[in-house]
Structures are given as C-alpha cells and as structure tokens.
N, C-alpha and C positions, 0 to 999 in steps of 0.2 A: 465472622463477618466476611463476605466476599470482597474482591477487589473493586467491583463497580460501586457498591454502597460505601466502601471506605473512601474511594476517590471522590464521590459526591459529597460526603461529610467534610473532607478536607477542603473542597472548593467553597462550600457554603460557610466554612469557618471564617472566611474573609469575604463577605458579600459585596462590599464596595469594590474591591479589586476584581472580583468575578464579574460584576455588573459592567465595569469599565471595559474589560476585555470583550464581553459579549456585545455591548453596544457598538464598539469600534468594528468588530468582525461583522456584525449584522449589517452595518451601514455599507461596508465595502461589498459584501456579497449581494445585498439588496440592490445596490446601484448597478452592478454588473448584470444581475438578473433582469432588472427593469429595462436596461438598454437592449438586452437580447430579445426580450418579449416584444418590446415596442418596435424595434427594427424589423423583426420577423413579420409582424402584422402589417406594418407600413409597406414593406416590400411586396407582400401578398396583394395588398390593395392596389399598389401601383402597377404591378405586373398583370393583375386581372383586368384592369381597366385599359391596358394598352390595346387589347382586343384586335390585334393585327392591323391597327391603323398605321399607315406609312407616312401620311402627311396631313397636316391640318391647315386649312386656308381661312384667314380671317382679316380683320382690320390691322393696320400698322400699329405697332406698339411692342411691348415685351413679348418675345416668343414663349417664355416660360408662363407668363400670364395667360396667353392664348391657349396653351396646353392645359393648364390647371382649370380654366373656366369651361373649356369645351369638352374635355375628356374626364376630368375628375370633379368638376362642378363645385369647386371650393374657392373660387376667386371671381371677380367681376370681369366681364368680357372687355376686350380692347376696343370695342365699337361694333358697328355694323358694316356690311359690304353690300353693294348693289348687285342684284341678280343680273342686271344688264351686263355688268363687268365680269361676273362670275359664271355666266351661263355656259361658257365654253367648257367648264369643268363639270357641269351638271348634265350635259347632254348624254343621252344613252349611246351605246356602241362607240364610246371613246376608245381610240386605239391603245392608249396607255392606262387609262383608269378603269379598274374593274368595278369598283363601287364608290359612289359619291353620295354621302348622306348629309343633307342640309340641316342646320340647327338654328332655331330662332329662340333666343333667351331674353330675359328681362322681367318676367313675372313669376310669382310664386303663390302658393296657397299654404298658409300656416307654416311658412319657412321652407317648404319643399318646392323645388324649382319646377316650373312648367316649361316643357321643351316642345317647340313646334318642329316636327321632323317627318320622316317617312317610315313606313313599316319595316324597311330594311334594317333599321337600327336594332330590331329584335334579333335578326340573324347575326349581326355584328357581335352582340353580347351573349349569343346563344340563349336568349330568353324565350320563354313560352308562356302563353296565356293559361293560367291555372283555373280561372273562374270567369265566365262571361265570354266576351269577344274583344277583338282589337277595335280601335276607332275606325269608323267608315265615313262619317260626315263631319262637317265643321261643328265645333263646340262639343265634340265627343272626346273622351279621354280614357286611356288605359293607364292604370297606376301601378307603381312598383310595390313589391310585397311589404317593404318597410313603411311606405306611406300608408298603405291600407291598414296595417297593424297599429301604427301610431295614431292615426286620425279616425279609425273605425269606419272607413268608407267601404261601401259595397256597390256592386252593379245596380244602377238605377238612381243612386244618390246624385245630388247636384251641389255645386259650390261655385263661388265667385273668385276670380283671381285677384291678386293684389300687385301693384306696381313695385318693381325692385325685388330684392331678395330677402328683405327683413320683414318681420311681423309688425304691421302698422295698420290699424283699423282705418286710419284716415286715407290710406292709399288703396283701399279696396275698390275695384271697378264695379261698383254697385249698379251703375246705370247701364252697363253692358250685359250681354246675355250670360246665363250661367252655364258652366260646363256640366256635362252629364257623364258619370262614370259608366263605361260599358264593359270594362274587364279589369281583372287583377292579375298581374304577372306572378309567375312562380319565383321564389328566391333564387338569385344567381350569385350573390356575394360581390357583384360589381356595382358600379355607380347607378345603373338602371333601377336598382331596388329603391333608390331615394328620389326617383323622378316621376313626374306626371307627364305622360306623353300624349300628344295630340298632333293634328296636322298643322302645317305652317299657317294656313289660312285662318285658323282659329286665333292665333296670336295677332294677325292683322285685323281680324274682325273686332276683337276687344278694343284695340287702340283706335281703329277708325271710328268705332261707335263713340268712344270717349271724346273724339275731336268734333263730333257733331252736337248740335243743340236742338232738341225737339220739345222744349219746354212749353211752346205755345200751341202745340198740336191738340186737336180735339181727340176724344177717346176713339172715335171711328178712324180718324187719320192716323193715330198712333197704332191702331190695330192693322190698318192697311200697310203702314210703314214696316211694322214688324214682320208681316207676311212677306213683304217685298224683300226685306233683308234676309229672311230665311231662304227664300227662293234663290236669291243671289249667292248666298253662301253655299248652297247645294251645287249651283253651277260652277262656282269657283273651285270646289273640292275636286271636280272632275278634270280640271285643267292642269297641265304640267306646270311646274314652277317656272320653267325657263320662259314662259309666255308673259310673266309678270316682271318685265324689265325695269319698271319704275319702282318696284318694291325692294325691301332690304331683308337680308337674313344676317345671322351673326357669324356663322362659321360653316365650313364643309369638312367632313371627315372623309379622307381619301384612302382607298386601297388600290394598289397597283396590280396590273395583270401579271407583271413580271419585272425582274431587275434588268433593265436595259438602259442605254445611254440617255434616252428621252426621259425616263422616269427619274434617273439620277440628276438630270439637269433641270427638272421642273421647278424645284424649290428656288434655285438661283434665278431662273427666268422670271418667276412670279415676283420675287423680292426686288429685282432690278428693273423690271419693265412694266409693273402695274402699281396701282395704289393700294394693293392688298399685300398681305404678308403670309408667307408659308413657313411652317415650323415642323421639324421632325420630332415626334414624341419621344423616341428612344434617346436621342441626343439631349433633349431638354430634361428628361427624367434623370439621366446619368449626371447631368450638371447639378440637378437638385440633390442627388445623392452625395456629390462631391461637397456641396455646401453644408449639408447635414453632417457629412463625415468628419469635418473639422471639429465641430462641437462634440460629436459622439466620441471621437478619439480622446479629446481633452477630459471628458467625463470618465472614460474608461481608465485613463491613467490616474485620475484622481481616486477612483475606486481601488486600483491596485496599490496606490500609496497608502490608502486607509487600511487595507488588508495587511500590508507589510507592517504598518505601525501597530495594528492589533496583534500580529504575530510576535512583534517585539514586546508588546505589553504582556502577552502570555508567558514569554520566556522570562521576563523580569519578575513577574509574579511568582512563577514556580521556583525560580532560582533563589529569590530572596526568602521564600518560605522554607527552603531547605535548612537554613541556619536555625530556625525556630523548631524544626521538626527532626533535628539530628538525633536527639535523645529518643524520640518516639520510634524512629527508624531503627535505631540500635536495639531497642527493646523487641521490635519485630524480628530482628535477626536472632536474638536470644531465644525467642519463642518458636524458632524454626523456619522463618521466612528466608528464602534464598536470595542472593543478590539479583537474580533474574526476576524474582517476584517484586522486589522493590523497584527495579527498572520498569517493569510493566505497570506498577501502580502510578508512578509519576507520568509515564507516557499516556496512560489512560486518562489522566486528568487533562492533559493537553488535547487529546482527541475529544473528550467530553465538551470542553470549551468550544472547540472548533465546530463540533456537530451541532451544539445548541445555537451557536452564532449563525451557522448556515440555515438552520430551520427558522430562526427569527428573521434572518435576512430575506428568505424566500417568502415568508408571510408578509413582511413589509413591502416587498417588491410587487407581489400579486394583489395585495390590498391597495397599494398605491396605483397600480394599473387600473383597477376597478374605478377608483375615484377619477383618474385621468380619462378613462373611457367615457364616463358620464359627461364630463366637460367637453370632450371632443365630439360627442354625439350631438350635444346642444349647439356647438359652434359649426360643425361641418356635416352633420347628419350621417357620418360614417360610424359603423358599429365596431367597437373594439371590445376586448374581454380580458379580464385578469385571470380567467380560468383556463387559459392556454398554457400548457407546460411543455417545455422543450427538452430534447435529449441532451442539449448542451448544458442544461442545469445539472445533469448527472456528472458531467465532466467538472462542473464547478464544485460539486460536492467532493469529488476526488481531490481537487486542488485544495479545498478548504481543509480536508483531513490531512493532506500532506503538509500544509503549513502548520497545523496544530501539532503534528508529530515532530516536525522539524524544530518547532519552538521548544518542545518538551524533551528532546533527545539528550541535550547536554545536562540539564538538571537530572534526568533519569539516570544517566551514567554516573553522575556524582552520588546519587542516592544508592546505586548498586555498590559503590566503593566505600560505603560507610564503615568506619573502623569501630568495632563493637567495644573493645576494652578502653580505648582512648576516650570515646564519646561518653561511656558510662562513668568513667573516672572523673571526667570534667563536670558531670552532672547536668 
C-alpha cells in the first residue's frame, strides 16, 4: 500500500475529526477567495465606467450619489438642473471643456434605464452599433447589448417607457408615444450595455404628453394632434439643447481639454457660486473603496482567523492520533519503513487535509459568487460571474498547503522518532 492511500485511510478512520478540519479550512479559504473575486470584478466595473470623465455636474446633494446615478446607474439622481443655468457648460468650443454630455434620467423599460443624451456618449464608452443604426429622431432608441439579450428586442421593435426605475405596470406611459428600437450596441463591459439610449427630447416628449389631457378630442382631432406632435418633435430634435433654457436635464458628464488652473477650479466654482453641484468621479470612487475597504479588511481578518483555527485543528487531530497509532507506526518500522517514510506519511495527511479544504473552499467561493451574481444582476443590472478565476488563488493554494504542512510537521517529527522496542513492549 503506498503512502497516499495509507494517509487517506488514516484520515477517514476518524471522519468527524476530518470533517471539522475540512469545513473550517474551506470556510477560511472560501471567504478569502470570494473577497478576491468580488473585489476584482467590482474594480473592473468601476474603472471601466470612469471612461475618462473628469467632472459630473448635477443637482445639489450627495456627490457620491451623483456619481453612482450618472455614471454607474445604480442609484437615484439627486434631482434635475435647468439648462438655462447649465448652458455655459454645454456650449460648443468651450475653452476648458472638451466634451459635455447631457443626461436625462427618470424612466425605464422592464427595469433597464432610459437615458436621454447625445451620440457623443458612444465615443465616451468606446461603444459601437452592432446592428441597425443610432437614433436620429425623437422617440428612437439604441439599446445596449445586455438589454437586447435580456428583453429580446431587435431593430424595429417598439416599447413604452415607465416612470421611475422599478418595474411597475401602473407607471407605464401608455398614453405617450412608443419608442422604436433603431439599433443594438456591441458589448462593451461598461454601464452602456445596460442602458436604453435616446435623445433628450424623447424624455421631454414622454413627460410633456403625460401632462396633457386629450380625452375629449375626436378621432380626426386626435390624428391631427398626433401629426402635429410628430412634426414638433422632429423640429425639436434638430435644435441644440442650449436653446431650451426652460427645460431640465439630470446631469452633465465633463471631459477637460487639459489640466490647467481653470479646470482645477471649475468644481469649486460650481459648488460655491451656483445652485448646481460638481463632483469628481475618481475622488468619489476612491471614497467608496475606502468605505468598502473597512468591511473587506474585517472579513479578510475573520477568514485568516478561521484558517488559523483550522490549522490548529489539523495539528491537534494529527498529534492526538499519534498516541493511538504508535503501535501501528512501530510495526511499520519493523517491516522496513524508515523514519523519513513515517515523517512523510504524517506530513502527507496534513497536506491532504489542506488540499481538500482548499478545493472545497474554492468550490464554495465560486458557487457563492454565482448566486450573488444572480442577485446583483436583478438589483443593479450588472453582470458578475463565479467562473472568473484569479492567479491570486494559486497563491492562496500555496498558503493553504504551507499551513497544512506546518500543522503536520511536529506530529510528523514525533512519528519519525517512534521507538520500536519500547512501543512494541508496551503493546
């Protein structure tokens, strides 16, 4: 019988003790692995969606909420801002601002947010149309790859928007015009995959229509009114946004031409001298990392403590079993086993426990990540996966085996020093 099979039989001789060590080790390894995988995917999502944006302008409120709602689309906006007040930042050929992309939020379709904006947003996220074309008229929309896949939409399909960001049939704008899908974007891995993009005038058209009441119109009058609305929407789509001073938008994504004193002072000037708020995405995301980091560190230390306890459990299990196996080990010596072979036998048992605990922990980690991914997709529309494996997990394997061998080394030394004559005489 070789050492591996003999070590396995020795471990399974005490299944409860082995199970306790395995579960403790798996919990520690699994928790660390889950934190690594989750943090990596969160960082990728956050960094991907920064998209080179230097400043976000919106309504007064929480700057972090402004960033999350405007760039990551996982929170409610802080409010709306007037184009009349914001038009200075929207005008072309601004000496400081290279790109200014307006956003109008507040509606959704089946939980996916509808964003009124300009075509420049595609360049911001390096998105391309994969099928069909981009929107050109009011009530036309280009949809992200995730939206198209989840809802089965294709160019030519129509849908009605709903008020707010939740799925509620009572909030559908059924009396307003329907959006027509003109194109589907290629996957980017950024927030744009989860969005329905249209022009800002479409958002206004839906809500302005909802504020009017045409219930007493005849069929001919309704037809004439619809034609008039369509003509007006076409006229509006051709006008620049800065001409609608009495209208509102939600936020503006800003890219600077360069880093100069005017660019650096713009945020403070907006916050101090206007009714609007400006926030720097990098600063707010780093602040969010700091908030998350406290909890992550606490969980990581908890996992380390669990692994240490499991290592102690392996040590106690192997050391205590030596007393019961002394006669067996002495017989092995009589049959020709060297002290080194006995040492290797006990050390292999520790490595087997650590290896199995690692594999079980990785399975729990990635299985748990798949369950968590499904919940996060339903809540935030972001795609996560438990099938992502990191090179850091190989380092975690090395650490697990090191702990297993460290826990087994003292019992292994004791096994190698087994006295044949004394042990056999004691029976």
